[in-house]
MOPAC internal coordinates of N, CA, C and O (Angstrom, degrees):
PM7 1SCF
backbone

  N    0.0000 0     0.00 0     0.00 0    0    0    0
  C    1.4555 1     0.00 0     0.00 0    1    0    0
  C    1.5313 1   109.43 1     0.00 0    2    1    0
  O    1.2310 1   121.19 1   -44.85 1    3    2    1
  N    1.3073 1   115.33 1   135.15 1    3    2    1
  C    1.4580 1   120.66 1   179.15 1    5    3    2
  C    1.5261 1   109.73 1   -79.53 1    6    5    3
  O    1.2310 1   120.46 1   -24.68 1    7    6    5
  N    1.3297 1   116.72 1   155.32 1    7    6    5
  C    1.4672 1   121.65 1  -173.44 1    9    7    6
  C    1.5185 1   114.35 1   -60.84 1   10    9    7
  O    1.2310 1   119.52 1   148.31 1   11   10    9
  N    1.3247 1   118.51 1   -31.69 1   11   10    9
  C    1.4651 1   120.98 1  -175.81 1   13   11   10
  C    1.5275 1   112.58 1  -112.64 1   14   13   11
  O    1.2310 1   120.87 1  -157.80 1   15   14   13
  N    1.3204 1   115.95 1    22.20 1   15   14   13
  C    1.4627 1   121.07 1   179.50 1   17   15   14
  C    1.5267 1   110.54 1   -52.71 1   18   17   15
  O    1.2310 1   121.03 1   -51.76 1   19   18   17
  N    1.3411 1   115.63 1   128.24 1   19   18   17
  C    1.4722 1   123.47 1   177.66 1   21   19   18
  C    1.5285 1   114.70 1    65.75 1   22   21   19
  O    1.2310 1   119.94 1  -163.42 1   23   22   21
  N    1.3179 1   117.73 1    16.58 1   23   22   21
  C    1.4641 1   121.28 1   174.77 1   25   23   22
  C    1.5193 1   108.36 1   -96.16 1   26   25   23
  O    1.2310 1   121.02 1   -39.41 1   27   26   25
  N    1.3208 1   115.65 1   140.59 1   27   26   25
  C    1.4715 1   121.14 1   177.92 1   29   27   26
  C    1.5172 1   109.11 1   -97.19 1   30   29   27
  O    1.2310 1   121.08 1   -53.92 1   31   30   29
  N    1.3264 1   115.53 1   126.08 1   31   30   29
  C    1.4605 1   121.93 1  -175.77 1   33   31   30
  C    1.5204 1   109.57 1  -125.15 1   34   33   31
  O    1.2310 1   120.82 1   -49.81 1   35   34   33
  N    1.3309 1   116.03 1   130.19 1   35   34   33
  C    1.4638 1   121.99 1   173.73 1   37   35   34
  C    1.5180 1   107.31 1  -110.06 1   38   37   35
  O    1.2310 1   120.85 1   -49.78 1   39   38   37
  N    1.3236 1   115.98 1   130.22 1   39   38   37
  C    1.4598 1   121.52 1   179.04 1   41   39   38
  C    1.5168 1   108.32 1  -124.73 1   42   41   39
  O    1.2310 1   120.73 1   -56.90 1   43   42   41
  N    1.3345 1   116.21 1   123.10 1   43   42   41
  C    1.4620 1   120.89 1   178.27 1   45   43   42
  C    1.5251 1   109.62 1   -90.35 1   46   45   43
  O    1.2310 1   120.90 1   -23.03 1   47   46   45
  N    1.3277 1   115.88 1   156.97 1   47   46   45
  C    1.4712 1   123.03 1  -179.73 1   49   47   46
  C    1.5285 1   110.69 1    55.04 1   50   49   47
  O    1.2310 1   120.86 1  -133.92 1   51   50   49
  N    1.3290 1   115.96 1    46.08 1   51   50   49
  C    1.4622 1   121.42 1  -174.58 1   53   51   50
  C    1.5232 1   113.37 1   -93.52 1   54   53   51
  O    1.2310 1   119.84 1  -169.48 1   55   54   53
  N    1.3111 1   117.92 1    10.52 1   55   54   53
  C    1.4538 1   120.72 1  -179.21 1   57   55   54
  C    1.5127 1   114.26 1   -73.21 1   58   57   55
  O    1.2310 1   120.64 1   159.33 1   59   58   57
  N    1.3253 1   116.39 1   -20.67 1   59   58   57
  C    1.4592 1   119.49 1  -178.20 1   61   59   58
  C    1.5244 1   109.98 1  -163.94 1   62   61   59
  O    1.2310 1   120.74 1    -6.31 1   63   62   61
  N    1.3001 1   116.19 1   173.69 1   63   62   61
  C    1.4545 1   122.78 1   172.44 1   65   63   62
  C    1.5187 1   114.99 1    57.75 1   66   65   63
  O    1.2310 1   121.15 1    41.29 1   67   66   65
  N    1.3359 1   115.42 1  -138.71 1   67   66   65
  C    1.4604 1   122.03 1  -176.64 1   69   67   66
  C    1.5221 1   111.14 1   -58.50 1   70   69   67
  O    1.2310 1   120.14 1   137.93 1   71   70   69
  N    1.3273 1   117.34 1   -42.07 1   71   70   69
  C    1.4601 1   120.72 1  -179.31 1   73   71   70
  C    1.5181 1   112.41 1   -60.35 1   74   73   71
  O    1.2310 1   120.64 1   134.37 1   75   74   73
  N    1.3183 1   116.38 1   -45.63 1   75   74   73
  C    1.4717 1   120.70 1   179.84 1   77   75   74
  C    1.5201 1   110.99 1   -64.39 1   78   77   75
  O    1.2310 1   120.51 1   132.12 1   79   78   77
  N    1.3155 1   116.64 1   -47.88 1   79   78   77
  C    1.4621 1   120.36 1  -178.73 1   81   79   78
  C    1.5256 1   111.23 1   -64.24 1   82   81   79
  O    1.2310 1   120.42 1   145.03 1   83   82   81
  N    1.3267 1   116.79 1   -34.97 1   83   82   81
  C    1.4649 1   120.85 1   176.84 1   85   83   82
  C    1.5204 1   110.43 1   -65.52 1   86   85   83
  O    1.2310 1   120.40 1   137.54 1   87   86   85
  N    1.3257 1   116.83 1   -42.46 1   87   86   85
  C    1.4653 1   120.96 1   178.30 1   89   87   86
  C    1.5283 1   110.65 1   -59.27 1   90   89   87
  O    1.2310 1   120.61 1   135.18 1   91   90   89
  N    1.3079 1   116.43 1   -44.82 1   91   90   89
  C    1.4671 1   120.96 1   179.65 1   93   91   90
  C    1.5282 1   110.36 1   -63.98 1   94   93   91
  O    1.2310 1   120.67 1   135.44 1   95   94   93
  N    1.3233 1   116.32 1   -44.56 1   95   94   93
  C    1.4680 1   120.68 1  -179.30 1   97   95   94
  C    1.5324 1   111.25 1   -60.95 1   98   97   95
  O    1.2310 1   120.49 1   130.89 1   99   98   97
  N    1.3342 1   116.67 1   -49.11 1   99   98   97
  C    1.4636 1   119.92 1   179.53 1  101   99   98
  C    1.5304 1   110.72 1   -61.71 1  102  101   99
  O    1.2310 1   120.48 1   140.14 1  103  102  101
  N    1.3218 1   116.70 1   -39.86 1  103  102  101
  C    1.4681 1   120.55 1   178.22 1  105  103  102
  C    1.5283 1   110.96 1   -60.42 1  106  105  103
  O    1.2310 1   120.67 1   134.30 1  107  106  105
  N    1.3237 1   116.32 1   -45.70 1  107  106  105
  C    1.4634 1   120.39 1  -179.64 1  109  107  106
  C    1.5257 1   112.25 1   -65.90 1  110  109  107
  O    1.2310 1   120.66 1   158.65 1  111  110  109
  N    1.3308 1   116.34 1   -21.35 1  111  110  109
  C    1.4680 1   120.83 1   176.47 1  113  111  110
  C    1.5247 1   111.86 1   -88.04 1  114  113  111
  O    1.2310 1   120.03 1  -173.61 1  115  114  113
  N    1.3354 1   117.55 1     6.39 1  115  114  113
  C    1.4495 1   121.69 1   173.58 1  117  115  114
  C    1.5110 1   116.36 1    98.84 1  118  117  115
  O    1.2310 1   119.89 1  -177.90 1  119  118  117
  N    1.3188 1   117.81 1     2.10 1  119  118  117
  C    1.4655 1   120.84 1  -177.35 1  121  119  118
  C    1.5264 1   111.88 1   -74.66 1  122  121  119
  O    1.2310 1   121.52 1   -27.35 1  123  122  121
  N    1.3153 1   114.70 1   152.65 1  123  122  121
  C    1.4624 1   121.97 1   167.81 1  125  123  122
  C    1.5240 1   105.82 1   -86.96 1  126  125  123
  O    1.2310 1   120.25 1   -73.05 1  127  126  125
  N    1.3145 1   117.12 1   106.95 1  127  126  125
  C    1.4632 1   122.38 1  -170.33 1  129  127  126
  C    1.5233 1   111.41 1  -100.74 1  130  129  127
  O    1.2310 1   121.65 1   -46.37 1  131  130  129
  N    1.3357 1   114.46 1   133.63 1  131  130  129
  C    1.4596 1   122.12 1   168.28 1  133  131  130
  C    1.5224 1   105.63 1  -115.50 1  134  133  131
  O    1.2310 1   120.67 1   -66.52 1  135  134  133
  N    1.3195 1   116.33 1   113.48 1  135  134  133
  C    1.4607 1   122.83 1  -178.76 1  137  135  134
  C    1.5249 1   108.78 1  -100.55 1  138  137  135
  O    1.2310 1   120.61 1   -56.89 1  139  138  137
  N    1.3297 1   116.43 1   123.11 1  139  138  137
  C    1.4616 1   120.34 1  -179.71 1  141  139  138
  C    1.5178 1   110.68 1  -114.65 1  142  141  139
  O    1.2310 1   121.43 1   -25.09 1  143  142  141
  N    1.3262 1   114.86 1   154.91 1  143  142  141
  C    1.4595 1   121.06 1   174.70 1  145  143  142
  C    1.5198 1   107.86 1  -157.90 1  146  145  143
  O    1.2310 1   120.57 1   -28.14 1  147  146  145
  N    1.3167 1   116.52 1   151.86 1  147  146  145
  C    1.4637 1   120.82 1  -179.06 1  149  147  146
  C    1.5236 1   111.42 1   -67.88 1  150  149  147
  O    1.2310 1   120.57 1   151.71 1  151  150  149
  N    1.3196 1   116.52 1   -28.29 1  151  150  149
  C    1.4661 1   121.65 1  -179.25 1  153  151  150
  C    1.5152 1   110.71 1  -113.60 1  154  153  151
  O    1.2310 1   121.12 1   -43.40 1  155  154  153
  N    1.2922 1   115.46 1   136.60 1  155  154  153
  C    1.4703 1   120.06 1   173.02 1  157  155  154
  C    1.5246 1   106.06 1   -83.00 1  158  157  155
  O    1.2310 1   121.16 1  -109.50 1  159  158  157
  N    1.3062 1   115.40 1    70.50 1  159  158  157
  C    1.4607 1   121.47 1  -174.88 1  161  159  158
  C    1.5169 1   111.40 1   -80.27 1  162  161  159
  O    1.2310 1   121.54 1   -13.29 1  163  162  161
  N    1.3043 1   114.65 1   166.71 1  163  162  161
  C    1.4628 1   120.03 1   173.24 1  165  163  162
  C    1.5212 1   110.64 1   -57.91 1  166  165  163
  O    1.2310 1   120.98 1   148.21 1  167  166  165
  N    1.3355 1   115.74 1   -31.79 1  167  166  165
  C    1.4620 1   119.59 1  -178.14 1  169  167  166
  C    1.5214 1   111.42 1   -68.33 1  170  169  167
  O    1.2310 1   120.03 1   139.00 1  171  170  169
  N    1.3264 1   117.54 1   -41.00 1  171  170  169
  C    1.4633 1   120.75 1   177.25 1  173  171  170
  C    1.5252 1   110.18 1   -67.12 1  174  173  171
  O    1.2310 1   120.81 1   139.85 1  175  174  173
  N    1.3191 1   116.05 1   -40.15 1  175  174  173
  C    1.4652 1   119.88 1   176.60 1  177  175  174
  C    1.5286 1   111.16 1   -65.32 1  178  177  175
  O    1.2310 1   120.45 1   142.73 1  179  178  177
  N    1.3185 1   116.75 1   -37.27 1  179  178  177
  C    1.4673 1   120.94 1   178.10 1  181  179  178
  C    1.5263 1   110.60 1   -64.66 1  182  181  179
  O    1.2310 1   120.64 1   139.19 1  183  182  181
  N    1.3263 1   116.38 1   -40.81 1  183  182  181
  C    1.4629 1   120.41 1   177.01 1  185  183  182
  C    1.5255 1   110.09 1   -58.34 1  186  185  183
  O    1.2310 1   120.92 1   136.47 1  187  186  185
  N    1.3106 1   115.85 1   -43.53 1  187  186  185
  C    1.4600 1   121.82 1   179.52 1  189  187  186
  C    1.5317 1   111.70 1   -64.36 1  190  189  187
  O    1.2310 1   120.42 1   143.91 1  191  190  189
  N    1.3292 1   116.81 1   -36.09 1  191  190  189
  C    1.4709 1   120.62 1   178.51 1  193  191  190
  C    1.5285 1   111.39 1   -71.51 1  194  193  191
  O    1.2310 1   120.73 1   138.76 1  195  194  193
  N    1.3357 1   116.21 1   -41.24 1  195  194  193
  C    1.4643 1   120.68 1  -179.11 1  197  195  194
  C    1.5260 1   111.72 1   -70.47 1  198  197  195
  O    1.2310 1   120.86 1   145.62 1  199  198  197
  N    1.3200 1   115.96 1   -34.38 1  199  198  197
  C    1.4640 1   122.37 1  -177.70 1  201  199  198
  C    1.5255 1   108.62 1  -131.45 1  202  201  199
  O    1.2310 1   120.01 1  -100.51 1  203  202  201
  N    1.3323 1   117.59 1    79.49 1  203  202  201
  C    1.4648 1   121.30 1  -174.11 1  205  203  202
  C    1.5269 1   114.53 1   -58.13 1  206  205  203
  O    1.2310 1   119.96 1   156.87 1  207  206  205
  N    1.3258 1   117.68 1   -23.13 1  207  206  205
  C    1.4638 1   119.80 1   179.96 1  209  207  206
  C    1.5253 1   112.55 1   -81.25 1  210  209  207
  O    1.2310 1   119.97 1   169.25 1  211  210  209
  N    1.3312 1   117.66 1   -10.75 1  211  210  209
  C    1.4633 1   120.40 1   173.11 1  213  211  210
  C    1.5196 1   107.26 1   -80.81 1  214  213  211
  O    1.2310 1   120.98 1   -58.54 1  215  214  213
  N    1.3197 1   115.74 1   121.46 1  215  214  213
  C    1.4614 1   120.34 1   178.16 1  217  215  214
  C    1.5247 1   108.29 1   -82.87 1  218  217  215
  O    1.2310 1   120.51 1   -42.01 1  219  218  217
  N    1.3223 1   116.63 1   137.99 1  219  218  217
  C    1.4648 1   120.34 1   178.36 1  221  219  218
  C    1.5188 1   109.49 1  -117.28 1  222  221  219
  O    1.2310 1   121.57 1   -30.85 1  223  222  221
  N    1.3355 1   114.61 1   149.15 1  223  222  221
  C    1.4568 1   120.55 1  -175.23 1  225  223  222
  C    1.5240 1   108.76 1  -149.13 1  226  225  223
  O    1.2310 1   120.44 1   -48.96 1  227  226  225
  N    1.3175 1   116.77 1   131.04 1  227  226  225
  C    1.4606 1   120.84 1   175.70 1  229  227  226
  C    1.5230 1   108.04 1   -81.15 1  230  229  227
  O    1.2310 1   120.58 1   -55.89 1  231  230  229
  N    1.3345 1   116.50 1   124.11 1  231  230  229
  C    1.4603 1   121.27 1  -173.61 1  233  231  230
  C    1.5194 1   111.19 1  -147.25 1  234  233  231
  O    1.2310 1   120.60 1   -53.08 1  235  234  233
  N    1.3309 1   116.47 1   126.92 1  235  234  233
  C    1.4628 1   122.40 1   170.63 1  237  235  234
  C    1.5210 1   106.41 1   -94.73 1  238  237  235
  O    1.2310 1   120.36 1   -76.45 1  239  238  237
  N    1.3142 1   116.92 1   103.55 1  239  238  237
  C    1.4621 1   120.83 1  -174.45 1  241  239  238
  C    1.5236 1   113.56 1   -72.23 1  242  241  239
  O    1.2310 1   119.87 1   178.44 1  243  242  241
  N    1.3351 1   117.85 1    -1.56 1  243  242  241
  C    1.4680 1   120.61 1   173.98 1  245  243  242
  C    1.5226 1   111.39 1   -97.98 1  246  245  243
  O    1.2310 1   120.15 1   177.66 1  247  246  245
  N    1.3228 1   117.31 1    -2.34 1  247  246  245
  C    1.4608 1   121.93 1  -175.95 1  249  247  246
  C    1.5311 1   109.68 1  -108.08 1  250  249  247
  O    1.2310 1   120.77 1   -66.94 1  251  250  249
  N    1.3323 1   116.13 1   113.06 1  251  250  249
  C    1.4658 1   121.00 1  -176.07 1  253  251  250
  C    1.5267 1   112.39 1   -59.39 1  254  253  251
  O    1.2310 1   120.07 1   141.83 1  255  254  253
  N    1.3212 1   117.48 1   -38.17 1  255  254  253
  C    1.4691 1   120.63 1   179.86 1  257  255  254
  C    1.5290 1   110.85 1   -65.18 1  258  257  255
  O    1.2310 1   120.35 1   138.97 1  259  258  257
  N    1.3399 1   116.93 1   -41.03 1  259  258  257
  C    1.4669 1   120.77 1   176.89 1  261  259  258
  C    1.5311 1   110.83 1   -62.12 1  262  261  259
  O    1.2310 1   120.98 1   136.86 1  263  262  261
  N    1.3268 1   115.74 1   -43.14 1  263  262  261
  C    1.4628 1   120.27 1  -179.03 1  265  263  262
  C    1.5271 1   110.57 1   -63.97 1  266  265  263
  O    1.2310 1   120.31 1   136.25 1  267  266  265
  N    1.3246 1   117.01 1   -43.75 1  267  266  265
  C    1.4668 1   121.58 1   179.07 1  269  267  266
  C    1.5303 1   110.29 1   -61.39 1  270  269  267
  O    1.2310 1   120.82 1   133.19 1  271  270  269
  N    1.3286 1   116.03 1   -46.81 1  271  270  269
  C    1.4695 1   120.72 1   179.30 1  273  271  270
  C    1.5313 1   110.36 1   -59.73 1  274  273  271
  O    1.2310 1   120.71 1   136.02 1  275  274  273
  N    1.3279 1   116.24 1   -43.98 1  275  274  273
  C    1.4617 1   121.10 1   178.33 1  277  275  274
  C    1.5290 1   110.87 1   -63.69 1  278  277  275
  O    1.2310 1   120.42 1   133.55 1  279  278  277
  N    1.3231 1   116.81 1   -46.45 1  279  278  277
  C    1.4670 1   121.43 1  -178.21 1  281  279  278
  C    1.5224 1   111.62 1   -59.26 1  282  281  279
  O    1.2310 1   120.67 1   146.69 1  283  282  281
  N    1.3191 1   116.32 1   -33.31 1  283  282  281
  C    1.4642 1   120.46 1   179.58 1  285  283  282
  C    1.5313 1   112.78 1   -69.03 1  286  285  283
  O    1.2310 1   120.14 1   165.57 1  287  286  285
  N    1.3359 1   117.33 1   -14.43 1  287  286  285
  C    1.4712 1   120.46 1  -177.86 1  289  287  286
  C    1.5211 1   112.97 1   -94.68 1  290  289  287
  O    1.2310 1   120.14 1   171.43 1  291  290  289
  N    1.3243 1   117.34 1    -8.57 1  291  290  289
  C    1.4646 1   120.07 1  -177.01 1  293  291  290
  C    1.5271 1   110.38 1  -115.39 1  294  293  291
  O    1.2310 1   121.15 1   -26.66 1  295  294  293
  N    1.3095 1   115.40 1   153.34 1  295  294  293
  C    1.4574 1   118.82 1  -178.18 1  297  295  294
  C    1.5238 1   112.92 1  -113.44 1  298  297  295
  O    1.2310 1   119.79 1   158.57 1  299  298  297
  N    1.3122 1   118.00 1   -21.43 1  299  298  297
  C    1.4601 1   120.99 1  -174.01 1  301  299  298
  C    1.5224 1   109.84 1  -149.06 1  302  301  299
  O    1.2310 1   120.95 1   -42.70 1  303  302  301
  N    1.3246 1   115.79 1   137.30 1  303  302  301
  C    1.4665 1   121.19 1   174.96 1  305  303  302
  C    1.5258 1   107.81 1  -134.42 1  306  305  303
  O    1.2310 1   120.85 1   -59.94 1  307  306  305
  N    1.3199 1   115.98 1   120.06 1  307  306  305
  C    1.4609 1   120.62 1   175.43 1  309  307  306
  C    1.5267 1   111.31 1  -100.25 1  310  309  307
  O    1.2310 1   120.95 1   146.97 1  311  310  309
  N    1.3347 1   115.78 1   -33.03 1  311  310  309
  C    1.4603 1   120.99 1  -177.60 1  313  311  310
  C    1.5207 1   109.00 1  -138.17 1  314  313  311
  O    1.2310 1   120.79 1   -46.68 1  315  314  313
  N    1.3315 1   116.09 1   133.32 1  315  314  313
  C    1.4673 1   121.98 1   171.33 1  317  315  314
  C    1.5195 1   107.06 1  -119.03 1  318  317  315
  O    1.2310 1   120.88 1   -62.10 1  319  318  317
  N    1.3301 1   115.92 1   117.90 1  319  318  317
  C    1.4626 1   121.88 1  -179.20 1  321  319  318
  C    1.5222 1   107.22 1  -113.33 1  322  321  319
  O    1.2310 1   120.39 1   -73.26 1  323  322  321
  N    1.3293 1   116.86 1   106.74 1  323  322  321
  C    1.4627 1   121.75 1  -174.74 1  325  323  322
  C    1.5268 1   110.87 1   -95.33 1  326  325  323
  O    1.2310 1   120.70 1   -65.59 1  327  326  325
  N    1.3187 1   116.27 1   114.41 1  327  326  325
  C    1.4637 1   121.56 1   177.60 1  329  327  326
  C    1.5273 1   112.42 1  -107.81 1  330  329  327
  O    1.2310 1   120.29 1  -179.46 1  331  330  329
  N    1.3256 1   117.05 1     0.54 1  331  330  329
  C    1.4661 1   120.41 1  -179.00 1  333  331  330
  C    1.5246 1   109.21 1   -67.21 1  334  333  331
  O    1.2310 1   120.66 1   -42.47 1  335  334  333
  N    1.3222 1   116.35 1   137.53 1  335  334  333
  C    1.4556 1   120.82 1   176.77 1  337  335  334
  C    1.5190 1   110.94 1  -159.67 1  338  337  335
  O    1.2310 1   121.00 1   -27.04 1  339  338  337
  N    1.3093 1   115.70 1   152.96 1  339  338  337
  C    1.4611 1   121.91 1   178.79 1  341  339  338
  C    1.5158 1   108.39 1  -138.21 1  342  341  339
  O    1.2310 1   120.89 1   -45.15 1  343  342  341
  N    1.3147 1   115.91 1   134.85 1  343  342  341
  C    1.4583 1   121.47 1   177.69 1  345  343  342
  C    1.5149 1   108.41 1  -125.64 1  346  345  343
  O    1.2310 1   120.77 1   -49.47 1  347  346  345
  N    1.3291 1   116.13 1   130.53 1  347  346  345
  C    1.4649 1   121.75 1   175.85 1  349  347  346
  C    1.5220 1   108.30 1   -79.80 1  350  349  347
  O    1.2310 1   120.44 1   -48.14 1  351  350  349
  N    1.3243 1   116.77 1   131.86 1  351  350  349
  C    1.4606 1   120.75 1   176.11 1  353  351  350
  C    1.5151 1   108.82 1   -80.12 1  354  353  351
  O    1.2310 1   120.50 1   -53.73 1  355  354  353
  N    1.3014 1   116.65 1   126.27 1  355  354  353
  C    1.4552 1   121.46 1  -178.81 1  357  355  354
  C    1.5181 1   110.68 1   117.56 1  358  357  355
  O    1.2310 1   121.55 1     5.41 1  359  358  357
  N    1.3154 1   114.64 1  -174.59 1  359  358  357
  C    1.4625 1   119.40 1  -179.26 1  361  359  358
  C    1.5203 1   110.54 1   -87.76 1  362  361  359
  O    1.2310 1   120.96 1   -13.63 1  363  362  361
  N    1.3040 1   115.78 1   166.37 1  363  362  361
  C    1.4612 1   121.26 1   177.52 1  365  363  362
  C    1.5280 1   110.60 1   -61.41 1  366  365  363
  O    1.2310 1   120.37 1   150.44 1  367  366  365
  N    1.3193 1   116.90 1   -29.56 1  367  366  365
  C    1.4676 1   121.02 1   179.79 1  369  367  366
  C    1.5212 1   111.76 1   -71.63 1  370  369  367
  O    1.2310 1   120.51 1   154.71 1  371  370  369
  N    1.3299 1   116.63 1   -25.29 1  371  370  369
  C    1.4653 1   121.64 1   178.73 1  373  371  370
  C    1.5298 1   112.97 1   -87.43 1  374  373  371
  O    1.2310 1   120.72 1   170.94 1  375  374  373
  N    1.2968 1   116.22 1    -9.06 1  375  374  373
  C    1.4631 1   121.27 1  -173.52 1  377  375  374
  C    1.5300 1   110.63 1   -76.61 1  378  377  375
  O    1.2310 1   121.11 1   -56.98 1  379  378  377
  N    1.3262 1   115.47 1   123.02 1  379  378  377
  C    1.4631 1   119.96 1   176.03 1  381  379  378
  C    1.5233 1   109.31 1   -77.81 1  382  381  379
  O    1.2310 1   121.08 1   -22.00 1  383  382  381
  N    1.3217 1   115.55 1   158.00 1  383  382  381
  C    1.4603 1   120.41 1  -176.65 1  385  383  382
  C    1.5298 1   111.99 1   -57.86 1  386  385  383
  O    1.2310 1   120.45 1   139.40 1  387  386  385
  N    1.3292 1   116.74 1   -40.60 1  387  386  385
  C    1.4734 1   119.36 1  -179.34 1  389  387  386
  C    1.5259 1   111.05 1   -63.59 1  390  389  387
  O    1.2310 1   120.09 1   142.94 1  391  390  389
  N    1.3410 1   117.43 1   -37.06 1  391  390  389
  C    1.4614 1   120.86 1   177.76 1  393  391  390
  C    1.5296 1   111.06 1   -69.60 1  394  393  391
  O    1.2310 1   120.80 1   140.35 1  395  394  393
  N    1.3197 1   116.07 1   -39.65 1  395  394  393
  C    1.4682 1   121.14 1   176.72 1  397  395  394
  C    1.5305 1   110.10 1   -60.95 1  398  397  395
  O    1.2310 1   120.90 1   132.63 1  399  398  397
  N    1.3328 1   115.89 1   -47.37 1  399  398  397
  C    1.4669 1   121.15 1  -179.84 1  401  399  398
  C    1.5284 1   111.10 1   -61.62 1  402  401  399
  O    1.2310 1   120.73 1   136.07 1  403  402  401
  N    1.3300 1   116.20 1   -43.93 1  403  402  401
  C    1.4652 1   119.91 1   179.48 1  405  403  402
  C    1.5258 1   110.54 1   -62.63 1  406  405  403
  O    1.2310 1   120.50 1   133.54 1  407  406  405
  N    1.3252 1   116.65 1   -46.46 1  407  406  405
  C    1.4574 1   121.34 1   179.39 1  409  407  406
  C    1.5251 1   110.84 1   -59.35 1  410  409  407
  O    1.2310 1   120.50 1   136.17 1  411  410  409
  N    1.3144 1   116.64 1   -43.83 1  411  410  409
  C    1.4629 1   121.04 1   179.40 1  413  411  410
  C    1.5280 1   110.83 1   -63.73 1  414  413  411
  O    1.2310 1   120.48 1   135.06 1  415  414  413
  N    1.3321 1   116.69 1   -44.94 1  415  414  413
  C    1.4662 1   120.38 1  -179.09 1  417  415  414
  C    1.5244 1   112.34 1   -63.37 1  418  417  415
  O    1.2310 1   120.38 1   143.17 1  419  418  417
  N    1.3117 1   116.87 1   -36.83 1  419  418  417
  C    1.4615 1   120.55 1  -179.67 1  421  419  418
  C    1.5268 1   111.00 1   -76.03 1  422  421  419
  O    1.2310 1   120.47 1   132.50 1  423  422  421
  N    1.3111 1   116.71 1   -47.50 1  423  422  421
  C    1.4591 1   121.29 1  -170.44 1  425  423  422
  C    1.5228 1   114.56 1   -83.36 1  426  425  423
  O    1.2310 1   120.36 1   157.19 1  427  426  425
  N    1.3079 1   116.92 1   -22.81 1  427  426  425
  C    1.4735 1   119.32 1  -177.42 1  429  427  426
  C    1.4654 1   108.93 1  -111.43 1  430  429  427
  O    1.2310 1   120.10 1   180.00 1  431  430  429

């Protein structure tokens, strides 16, 4: 038996990088994986082609309506792995309030 057999895992920002590799790892450990990303990129579609049992979903994790719509499609969550992140280019002194707010909303 694999370590995550029959566990439901949601991974955000799974279109590339750490998120994608995490989705693959959890899948190989037996999890039922839902991989989300803000963009329906070729990379997210490629993940779905390589691993057809990984469900993919376009999701803006800063948008409450998107989250509600997504939540209504799932019945069970055992693990939530959040890879979403935003970094402002420049110093904190150069950061405008809107950029600070966006960064906070995404990262926290």
